C-alpha positions in Angstrom: 42.6 5.7 38.3 40.5 2.7 37.3 38.0 3.0 34.5 34.3 2.7 34.9 32.6 -0.2 33.1 30.6 0.8 30.0 26.9 0.6 30.8 25.4 -2.4 28.9 22.8 -0.1 27.4 25.5 2.2 25.9 27.2 -0.8 24.2 23.9 -2.1 22.9 23.0 1.4 21.6 26.4 1.6 19.7 25.8 -1.8 18.2 22.3 -0.6 17.0 23.8 2.6 15.6 26.6 0.8 13.7 24.1 -1.6 12.1 23.9 1.0 9.3 27.5 0.2 8.4 27.9 -3.4 7.1 31.7 -2.9 6.8 32.1 -2.1 10.5 33.6 -4.9 12.4 32.8 -5.1 16.1 35.6 -5.9 18.6 36.2 -5.6 22.3 39.1 -3.5 23.5 39.8 -3.2 27.2 36.3 -4.6 27.9 34.8 -1.8 25.7 32.7 -2.2 22.5 34.5 -0.7 19.5 34.1 -0.9 15.8 36.8 -1.0 13.1 36.5 -0.2 9.4 39.2 -1.3 7.0 41.4 -2.3 9.9 41.2 1.1 11.6 39.3 1.9 14.8 36.4 4.1 14.1 34.1 4.5 17.2 33.6 2.9 20.6 31.9 3.0 23.9 34.1 4.1 26.8 32.9 4.5 30.4 29.6 6.5 30.1 30.5 8.2 26.7 31.5 7.3 23.2 34.8 7.8 21.3 34.8 9.1 17.7 37.8 9.2 15.4 37.5 12.3 13.3 39.4 14.5 10.9 41.2 17.6 12.3 38.5 19.9 10.8 35.7 17.8 12.4 37.6 17.7 15.7 37.8 21.5 15.8 34.1 21.8 15.1 33.1 19.2 17.7 35.4 20.6 20.4 33.3 23.8 20.3 30.8 21.8 22.3 31.9 22.2 26.0 30.9 18.6 26.8 33.3 17.1 24.3 37.0 16.5 25.1 40.0 14.7 23.7 40.0 11.0 24.4 42.8 10.6 27.0 43.1 7.1 28.3 46.0 6.6 30.7 46.7 10.3 30.8 47.8 10.4 27.1 45.6 11.9 24.4 44.9 9.7 21.5 45.4 11.6 18.3 42.2 11.9 16.2 39.9 10.7 18.9 37.3 12.7 20.9 35.2 11.6 23.8 31.5 12.7 23.8 29.8 12.6 27.2 26.2 11.8 28.1 25.1 15.4 27.8 26.1 15.3 24.1 25.1 11.9 23.1 21.6 12.0 24.6 20.5 13.3 21.2 20.3 10.3 18.9 20.2 12.4 15.7 23.2 14.4 16.7 25.2 11.3 17.7 24.2 9.5 14.5 25.5 12.4 12.4 28.8 12.5 14.1 29.2 8.7 13.9 28.6 9.1 10.1 31.4 11.7 9.9 33.7 9.3 11.8 32.8 6.4 9.5 33.5 8.6 6.4 36.8 9.8 7.8 38.0 6.3 8.7 37.0 4.9 5.3 39.4 7.5 3.8 42.3 6.2 5.8 44.8 3.6 4.4 44.8 0.2 6.1 47.2 0.0 9.0 50.6 -1.4 8.3 51.4 -4.5 10.3 54.6 -4.3 12.4 57.2 -6.9 11.6 58.5 -8.8 14.6 62.3 -8.9 14.9 
């Protein structure tokens, strides 16, 4: 099933929200706006929602909201990533607080190890 394009206003909103984090590096992945911190992906815009990388405890808490699901591109769930839908992210204060949790968690991770080509 083909993905829907991210609405330009969602990408712009994410860029504005991430301006609070000078160590966040913007990138495009699969045509979607994402941000990396310390070499690790943190948050991103996907279709009409946002993806957040969170600790297991935060994931459990956020999944109590029925509009939040595991991020499952290509029918495979990505460990540590949740997808928040428009019903959830319409509240800027709520979205901003979860982005903050995502940033804190990703800052605690070690930098990714580069794979050596054979």
